[in-house]
Phi, psi and omega in degrees: 000134182280140178279170186300327185289317180293316178303314177304316173303312183294318177298319179293320175300318182291328179295323177295310180293325179293318177296320176300311179299317174312310176286331170297317177299311184304318177292318177293314178301312180302321180289317178296313183288332175297331177296339179247314179283345182093168179251029176290163174305318179301313184290315182289332176289322177299313180297315180293322179295317179297314181298313181294326176294323173299315179298318177301309181294319177297328176298312179306307186293323181295326175302315179291315180302317183296335176277346185248352177209173181301119179298329175295318175295316179301313180301322178297315179291325173297321182292319178296317179300322177304305182301319175293318179292330179290316177295320181289344179289340184298307180288338177289319177300319182292331178278351188295319179310310180290320177303316182294315179299321176292322176291319177300316182294334177273325198234357191296340182275357179232082188306314181300314175293327178295318180285333175298313183287328176298323175297324176299318181300314182293325179294324177304320185279314192236355189290313185292316173301322182292324180298319183288328175297320176295329178286343185292324188296311174296330178291326180290317184291324178292325184288329186259354183258128184252313186236154182301322187294347181252006187300310180299315183297312183292326175293322179299313182298314177300316183289319181294316177305310183295319183293322176298318175303320178297316177304310180301320186284320178296319176296317181291328179296308187283325186263342183229306191295310182292317179295326186266323186253343183082179185296308185291322182285327179286350177270318181296325182294308177296331177294317176298323176300311181301313181297313179299317175300321181294322181290317182300313182298317177300316180294324177298319181282001175067041178279351178088163182287327188297313178299320178303308182296318178300313181297316177299327176291321180295317179301313180303318181296312179297317179296322176293322174298309178296328181287332182280339179292126183250138177294122176289126178290113177210151181254010181288123176195193182304330186274340192235346183303342187267013180269005178200157180272350175207168182302320183289346185261017178250058187301317186293311194278348179225026181290138180298337186289347182298326181293320177281339180278345183288121183248352184202138178207120182217139175247131176215184186292343180270350176139169176275132181240126172231142182233139183233138175268114188284164179305324176281010178086350178289153177265131174244138180244145165240122179239115183056033177094343183269137174282114189258335187277197191241116168274164188306308180302337180271357186295316181304311183295318179293324178293315179300336175295340171266313188293317186296309180296328177292327178281337177285331181279146182286315180206077184286137178247334182218132186229145175240128179255128177254116184089121187279312188059222176277358176096004182291320178298312181300315179300319178293323185285317192289346174276354189226007176211136188302321185238123177235126174248156180229134168241127184219127189281337184250113186295336180287337175291317177299319178293321176302314183285322177301322187267334189235350179277188180300134185304125177080012187303317187263007178293134178077001174262127180279115179265123175248114182267101185190164169290135185296321180292320178292324174297316183283334179285321191267348187235125178273062183255144184244145179229156170273335180218135170232122184240121187239122165223071178283185177294178177300129184280060179262003175219157196304312187299333177270317181301336178292342175277009181235013180266162176295329178291321180293320183296328180285329171297314185293322176299325174292349180255014180255141173291168181303128183079008182290157184241134169254141184235131182227127179276144174227136179278086182304327188287353173235018182238137171278168186299319180297325180296318178296320183292319177302322180284329176296316178293324178293316178297325183285346178292341181248343188229125187285335183233122187228134174246143177242124181244151177234142180252103185298319188295319181260359184051043175257151175246145178231117182263131170247128181231147173203171188251004161236161185299151175287131180283326185264137179269183185298319186292317182289323180295313181297321177296316178292325174296316184290329174290320173303308186290329183080015184195167179270110175265142186271108179205152182220151178279120186268322174218129178282166174303324179296318181288324178294314182302324177282328181295319188276000175290340180301113178292342184281348184278129182280167177242137179280113183241175172293320178291321174239087181282067187301321182298322179302317179284324178298313181294325172297320177293318186290321173306310179297316185282347179067242186285357182303312184294326175293320180302312180299315178301314181296322183290331182275352179232000000 
């Protein structure tokens, strides 16, 4: 029979590994669900709130449970339940795209109800395991505490041990488990840990081998079922659900050809990257749930992101492209400027394009794997042209490339007469949103042109701090000469019109402290056509 000290040591050891497993789950679930729900503040808050709610409810239940039965045995049962719930979350995650699409199509025009149901989706994945995780802490403290005089010290030891395990788990999940094992493998590992801990604790509580064998058999059955479920290759998520009015009307994002068309898949600390070879031969990327590569309607826009600033400059010698995407902008730029640099935050995007993009695309291009803002802040390098088409600014790391503070940093990295080029997704922006971004851009650049690409409904802002020598006609002529064909684009606002527009003191500015665009864009993605309807009504 084990004495109290040995039982306490076993329980504390279990608490450490249980804490590690809990944070592995939390990181893995957040990563997996963000590919469907998005990485907006709203989505991340929903996931975190659901997880914490489970812990809170579990804490109340665990306290009562520990007073009514052997706390070591109860702790063992909780650990096994966590493991089974963790494994069962895999097929639920695989079913999320269709569940999310149907929820979006029914509820997206009612945001309060939409977010309520989104919490329910998160709960399907994590609430049951999180509840059992919350129950473990009062059970641990009950198991190791003998006398009232040692309650404070023992609770501190239990809390510290569990938290150290959580630190270990969160670091191992992000830096090692997800990149090496993937989402499914990184879920199986903590589930196995939980079940092993549970069996050890049941044996410690002298519950006998028969229950342990039965529970382990149940776990293996659930694990086998989860392992057999296959993830359907689909691009349906927060960013694409508004492309059809029903699940059946999402042919691009849930087409069966995507499975055979996938040529690249990598998980790393910067995000999940998948590459697909489209029927027209172009490469399409999905990074962190967002479609980053180039579909046919977007090709003109991505080429113009190179041609327009180069055509507006008198004699460009060095250009910087922010964001690789499928490489169309880089390919367009490198043929018309002697030196082309590229800054891309996700190394997997570079690998995907290098191996599966146009042959020789990155030859002669200096590739900098870094955050664009950090690169421009920390390096005193100057360019004649900087062209930026990062991802949708629906989370902080991208939204920071659309603030007035960032634009001032970028302006400081341009040579005299340099041109900064900024893409805006007009198709998910209302008129007031666009006006805000024009004024934000103008805080760093005295002279601003606004161009529109009708086919893709993209906007392109050009900014510089001396007047543009070339007018609309000459810029259009130079662009057509570079492209070798007539691209469809129009001048929407002249520098004089922009200067008059930004005088309105009622127009807000998008700043680091108040990242208005980040929240507006998340709202517009949710509301779908509402932004376009508003724009049409005003024009």
